[in-house]
C-alpha positions as a LaTeX table, in Angstrom:
\begin{tabular}{lrrr}
\hline
Residue & $x$ (\AA) & $y$ (\AA) & $z$ (\AA) \\
\hline
Leu1 & 0.08 & $-0.17$ & 0.13 \\
Tyr2 & 3.05 & 2.30 & 0.99 \\
Gly3 & 6.30 & 2.06 & $-1.01$ \\
Leu4 & 8.26 & 4.64 & 1.45 \\
Val5 & 6.95 & 6.04 & 4.85 \\
Ser6 & 9.11 & 9.03 & 6.04 \\
Gly7 & 8.75 & 11.69 & 8.80 \\
Thr8 & 6.20 & 11.02 & 11.63 \\
Arg9 & 3.34 & 8.80 & 11.08 \\
Val10 & 0.37 & 7.23 & 13.35 \\
Met11 & $-1.66$ & 4.89 & 11.45 \\
Asp12 & $-4.51$ & 3.13 & 13.60 \\
Phe13 & $-6.67$ & 0.59 & 11.87 \\
Ser14 & $-8.04$ & $-1.00$ & 14.76 \\
Ser15 & $-11.57$ & 0.72 & 14.45 \\
Asp16 & $-12.31$ & $-0.66$ & 10.87 \\
Lys17 & $-10.45$ & $-3.93$ & 10.87 \\
Ser18 & $-8.29$ & $-3.02$ & 7.58 \\
Ser19 & $-6.69$ & $-6.03$ & 6.00 \\
Ser20 & $-4.83$ & $-6.71$ & 2.84 \\
Met21 & $-5.30$ & $-9.69$ & 0.30 \\
Gly22 & $-3.48$ & $-10.73$ & $-3.04$ \\
Ala23 & 0.05 & $-11.48$ & $-3.75$ \\
Ile24 & 3.49 & $-9.35$ & $-4.46$ \\
Lys25 & 6.28 & $-11.18$ & $-6.31$ \\
Val26 & 9.48 & $-9.94$ & $-7.57$ \\
Ala27 & 11.02 & $-11.03$ & $-10.98$ \\
Ser28 & 14.37 & $-9.11$ & $-10.67$ \\
Leu29 & 15.79 & $-7.20$ & $-8.43$ \\
Gly30 & 18.75 & $-5.31$ & $-10.38$ \\
Asn31 & 22.51 & $-5.27$ & $-9.47$ \\
Ala32 & 24.74 & $-5.78$ & $-6.92$ \\
Ser33 & 24.32 & $-2.48$ & $-5.03$ \\
Thr34 & 20.29 & $-2.71$ & $-5.24$ \\
Ile35 & 18.63 & $-2.56$ & $-1.63$ \\
Ala36 & 15.23 & $-4.06$ & $-1.94$ \\
Ser37 & 12.75 & $-3.61$ & 0.86 \\
Ile38 & 9.03 & $-5.76$ & 0.56 \\
Gly39 & 6.02 & $-5.71$ & 2.62 \\
Ser40 & 2.41 & $-6.33$ & 2.44 \\
Phe41 & 1.72 & $-2.74$ & 3.72 \\
Ile42 & 4.97 & $-0.77$ & 3.73 \\
Gly43 & 8.13 & $-1.34$ & 1.43 \\
Ala44 & 10.27 & 0.48 & 3.55 \\
Leu45 & 10.72 & 3.26 & 6.50 \\
Asp46 & 12.71 & 6.22 & 5.51 \\
Ser47 & 16.11 & 6.82 & 7.68 \\
Glu48 & 14.54 & 9.32 & 10.29 \\
Ala49 & 10.69 & 7.68 & 10.07 \\
Asn50 & 9.05 & 7.36 & 13.39 \\
Leu51 & 5.96 & 5.13 & 12.56 \\
Thr52 & 3.28 & 3.88 & 15.23 \\
Phe53 & 1.34 & 1.25 & 13.76 \\
Asn54 & $-1.98$ & $-0.38$ & 15.08 \\
Gly55 & $-4.25$ & $-2.72$ & 14.12 \\
Phe56 & $-4.13$ & $-4.61$ & 10.51 \\
Glu57 & $-4.29$ & $-7.87$ & 9.31 \\
Ser58 & $-2.46$ & $-9.41$ & 6.14 \\
Thr59 & $-3.14$ & $-12.37$ & 4.09 \\
Thr60 & $-0.66$ & $-11.11$ & 1.10 \\
Ser61 & 1.65 & $-13.51$ & $-0.29$ \\
Leu62 & 5.10 & $-12.15$ & $-0.76$ \\
Ser63 & 7.77 & $-13.62$ & $-2.89$ \\
Ile64 & 10.90 & $-13.04$ & $-5.03$ \\
Asp65 & 11.67 & $-15.17$ & $-7.96$ \\
Phe66 & 15.11 & $-16.76$ & $-7.42$ \\
Thr67 & 15.04 & $-18.93$ & $-10.35$ \\
Asn68 & 17.17 & $-16.48$ & $-12.21$ \\
Val69 & 20.48 & $-15.21$ & $-11.07$ \\
Gln70 & 19.40 & $-12.46$ & $-8.61$ \\
Lys71 & 21.99 & $-9.86$ & $-7.37$ \\
Ala72 & 21.37 & $-7.63$ & $-4.58$ \\
Ser73 & 23.21 & $-5.97$ & $-1.74$ \\
Val74 & 20.39 & $-5.98$ & 0.66 \\
Val75 & 16.79 & $-8.00$ & 0.60 \\
Asn76 & 14.53 & $-7.28$ & 3.20 \\
Leu77 & 10.87 & $-9.45$ & 3.00 \\
Gly78 & 8.22 & $-8.61$ & 5.70 \\
Gly79 & 4.91 & $-9.60$ & 6.17 \\
Phe80 & 4.00 & $-6.04$ & 6.91 \\
Ile81 & 6.98 & $-3.83$ & 6.69 \\
Gly82 & 9.84 & $-4.64$ & 4.53 \\
Gly83 & 12.36 & $-2.85$ & 6.36 \\
Ser84 & 15.14 & 0.07 & 6.24 \\
Ala85 & 18.52 & 0.94 & 4.71 \\
Pro86 & 21.40 & $-0.48$ & 6.99 \\
Gly87 & 22.32 & 2.73 & 9.04 \\
Ala88 & 18.88 & 4.34 & 9.46 \\
Glu89 & 17.98 & 5.63 & 12.49 \\
Ala90 & 14.23 & 4.83 & 12.32 \\
Val91 & 11.64 & 3.81 & 15.21 \\
Leu92 & 8.73 & 1.74 & 15.22 \\
Ser93 & 6.04 & 1.02 & 17.29 \\
Ala94 & 3.84 & $-2.11$ & 16.00 \\
Ser95 & 1.15 & $-3.78$ & 18.16 \\
Asn96 & $-1.82$ & $-5.75$ & 17.25 \\
Leu97 & $-1.04$ & $-6.89$ & 13.66 \\
Thr98 & $-1.50$ & $-10.36$ & 12.04 \\
Asn99 & 0.08 & $-11.72$ & 9.28 \\
Lys100 & $-1.45$ & $-14.61$ & 7.72 \\
Gly101 & 0.80 & $-14.43$ & 4.39 \\
Ala102 & 3.58 & $-16.66$ & 2.77 \\
Leu103 & 6.79 & $-15.19$ & 2.53 \\
Ser104 & 9.17 & $-15.90$ & $-0.22$ \\
Asp105 & 7.22 & $-18.70$ & $-1.97$ \\
Pro106 & 8.49 & $-21.43$ & $-0.21$ \\
Ala107 & 5.92 & $-23.92$ & $-2.40$ \\
Gln108 & 8.49 & $-23.52$ & $-5.49$ \\
Thr109 & 10.59 & $-26.54$ & $-4.71$ \\
Ala110 & 14.02 & $-28.56$ & $-5.93$ \\
Thr111 & 15.00 & $-25.51$ & $-8.32$ \\
Val112 & 18.36 & $-25.39$ & $-8.69$ \\
Val113 & 19.71 & $-21.30$ & $-8.71$ \\
Val114 & 22.36 & $-19.18$ & $-8.14$ \\
Met115 & 22.05 & $-16.24$ & $-5.62$ \\
Asn116 & 24.05 & $-13.79$ & $-4.88$ \\
Ile117 & 22.60 & $-11.26$ & $-2.22$ \\
Lys118 & 24.90 & $-10.31$ & 0.61 \\
Asn119 & 21.78 & $-9.42$ & 3.38 \\
Cys120 & 18.79 & $-11.58$ & 2.96 \\
Asn121 & 16.46 & $-10.79$ & 5.68 \\
Leu122 & 12.93 & $-12.30$ & 5.88 \\
Gly123 & 10.11 & $-11.66$ & 8.88 \\
Gly124 & 6.58 & $-12.26$ & 9.52 \\
Ile125 & 6.03 & $-8.61$ & 10.57 \\
Val126 & 9.42 & $-6.88$ & 9.67 \\
Gly127 & 11.67 & $-8.42$ & 7.37 \\
Ser128 & 15.10 & $-6.04$ & 8.73 \\
Leu129 & 15.04 & $-2.81$ & 10.79 \\
Ser130 & 17.74 & $-0.35$ & 11.58 \\
Gly131 & 16.45 & 1.56 & 14.30 \\
Asn132 & 14.34 & 1.15 & 17.22 \\
Leu133 & 11.74 & $-1.34$ & 17.52 \\
Asn134 & 8.59 & $-2.05$ & 19.98 \\
Ile135 & 6.33 & $-4.97$ & 18.42 \\
Lys136 & 3.70 & $-5.86$ & 20.85 \\
Asn137 & 0.88 & $-8.23$ & 20.65 \\
Cys138 & 1.57 & $-9.59$ & 16.98 \\
Asp139 & 0.94 & $-12.88$ & 15.46 \\
Asn140 & 2.73 & $-14.70$ & 12.50 \\
Ile141 & 1.05 & $-17.69$ & 11.04 \\
Gly142 & 2.22 & $-17.54$ & 7.74 \\
Ser143 & 5.01 & $-19.99$ & 6.59 \\
Ile144 & 8.57 & $-18.18$ & 5.94 \\
Gly145 & 11.51 & $-19.58$ & 4.04 \\
Leu146 & 12.71 & $-21.18$ & 0.83 \\
Glu147 & 12.51 & $-24.97$ & $-0.47$ \\
Gln148 & 14.79 & $-23.61$ & $-2.95$ \\
Ile149 & 17.91 & $-25.96$ & $-3.42$ \\
Asn150 & 20.59 & $-23.20$ & $-4.62$ \\
Ala151 & 23.63 & $-23.47$ & $-6.25$ \\
Arg152 & 26.77 & $-24.36$ & $-4.37$ \\
Ser153 & 28.49 & $-21.05$ & $-5.42$ \\
Asn154 & 27.93 & $-17.56$ & $-4.45$ \\
Gly155 & 26.21 & $-18.77$ & $-1.38$ \\
Tyr156 & 24.98 & $-15.98$ & 1.40 \\
Ala157 & 23.83 & $-16.11$ & 4.94 \\
Leu158 & 19.81 & $-16.07$ & 5.13 \\
Ile159 & 18.67 & $-14.48$ & 8.37 \\
Met160 & 14.91 & $-14.99$ & 9.14 \\
Gly161 & 12.52 & $-14.89$ & 12.59 \\
Gly162 & 8.59 & $-15.54$ & 12.77 \\
Ile163 & 8.32 & $-11.87$ & 14.15 \\
Ile164 & 11.43 & $-9.99$ & 12.83 \\
Gly165 & 13.95 & $-10.94$ & 10.80 \\
His166 & 16.95 & $-8.61$ & 11.83 \\
Ala167 & 16.87 & $-6.04$ & 14.12 \\
Leu168 & 19.83 & $-3.66$ & 13.65 \\
Asp169 & 21.58 & $-0.74$ & 15.42 \\
Gly170 & 18.97 & $-0.04$ & 17.93 \\
Glu171 & 16.90 & $-1.14$ & 20.81 \\
Cys172 & 14.39 & $-4.06$ & 19.85 \\
Val173 & 11.72 & $-4.74$ & 22.38 \\
Val174 & 9.05 & $-7.84$ & 21.49 \\
Glu175 & 6.11 & $-8.45$ & 23.90 \\
Lys176 & 3.33 & $-11.05$ & 23.76 \\
Cys177 & 3.52 & $-11.83$ & 20.25 \\
Thr178 & 3.22 & $-15.34$ & 18.73 \\
Asn179 & 4.70 & $-17.38$ & 15.65 \\
Ser180 & 2.69 & $-20.49$ & 14.70 \\
Gly181 & 4.12 & $-20.17$ & 11.33 \\
Val182 & 6.47 & $-23.08$ & 9.75 \\
Ile183 & 9.74 & $-21.57$ & 9.15 \\
Leu184 & 12.06 & $-23.43$ & 6.29 \\
Asn185 & 16.09 & $-22.39$ & 5.76 \\
Phe186 & 16.84 & $-24.67$ & 3.36 \\
Ser187 & 19.70 & $-22.43$ & 1.80 \\
Tyr188 & 23.38 & $-23.35$ & 1.21 \\
Asn189 & 25.72 & $-20.73$ & 2.83 \\
Asn190 & 29.39 & $-20.29$ & 1.85 \\
Asn191 & 29.88 & $-16.79$ & 2.06 \\
Ala192 & 30.19 & $-14.96$ & 5.37 \\
Trp193 & 28.74 & $-11.75$ & 3.60 \\
Thr194 & 27.55 & $-9.87$ & 6.81 \\
Gly195 & 29.75 & $-11.26$ & 9.70 \\
Tyr196 & 27.08 & $-14.31$ & 10.16 \\
Asn197 & 28.97 & $-17.27$ & 8.95 \\
Ser198 & 25.99 & $-19.44$ & 8.43 \\
Asn199 & 22.17 & $-19.39$ & 8.26 \\
Val200 & 20.23 & $-17.80$ & 11.06 \\
Ser201 & 16.72 & $-18.40$ & 11.99 \\
Gly202 & 14.65 & $-18.00$ & 14.92 \\
Gly203 & 10.96 & $-18.74$ & 16.18 \\
Ile204 & 10.52 & $-14.96$ & 16.96 \\
Val205 & 13.78 & $-13.18$ & 15.61 \\
Gly206 & 16.02 & $-14.17$ & 13.56 \\
Ala207 & 18.91 & $-12.03$ & 14.75 \\
Phe208 & 18.83 & $-9.09$ & 17.57 \\
Gly209 & 20.81 & $-7.26$ & 20.04 \\
Ser210 & 18.41 & $-6.42$ & 22.71 \\
Val211 & 15.24 & $-7.51$ & 24.40 \\
Val212 & 12.56 & $-10.23$ & 23.68 \\
Val213 & 10.22 & $-10.92$ & 26.39 \\
Asp214 & 6.87 & $-12.59$ & 27.09 \\
Thr215 & 6.79 & $-14.88$ & 23.39 \\
Ile216 & 5.25 & $-17.91$ & 22.46 \\
Val217 & 6.22 & $-20.28$ & 19.50 \\
His218 & 4.01 & $-22.65$ & 18.18 \\
Gly219 & 5.45 & $-23.30$ & 14.76 \\
Trp220 & 8.22 & $-25.48$ & 13.83 \\
Leu221 & 11.79 & $-24.80$ & 12.42 \\
Glu222 & 13.91 & $-26.50$ & 9.76 \\
Ile223 & 17.28 & $-25.80$ & 8.64 \\
Leu224 & 19.12 & $-27.62$ & 5.90 \\
\hline
\end{tabular}
């Protein structure tokens, strides 16, 4: 619905129970310097955005076509918000969000692909964000991840979480959130592009530097 959000915004949909449906599929990313953020509601937050977001449901499926050689610096895929550029100082307070859509088309199987993406982050609510995050009373039901079998060259660290894929450069608080979606990380990794030597997956948060409290995981996680 929104490509880029900047400035201070309050988006409260709790009174009308708004939702998004359909599918978003990215066929091409561009080149090795591309930063792509994809979300069902917001693609990206600007470097100094301050967003309060409440009361929304998404059944939108989000996917990237990995069947072609894809090159990018950063790819963020989030059930509601894709993310922000690395080094941003965004502030996000999100509450009462439910994601039911699948992320990254895990139904496509047994396709051998070559991927050259330096930083790939997937999250049921937020893909990746640099700044301060406060996520409360949010639920992810949709499946997250990849079943594609990528070629054993140009592998990359794939970071994914049921609520947040990757929280960067700020305080991260996740409270009273649940994940009941399946998390699949079937990606070969032979390059430590981002400082992570292996793929990183978590039921609530894939990678972060602060606090996760009072959360519940109902799904299952498989790493190959």
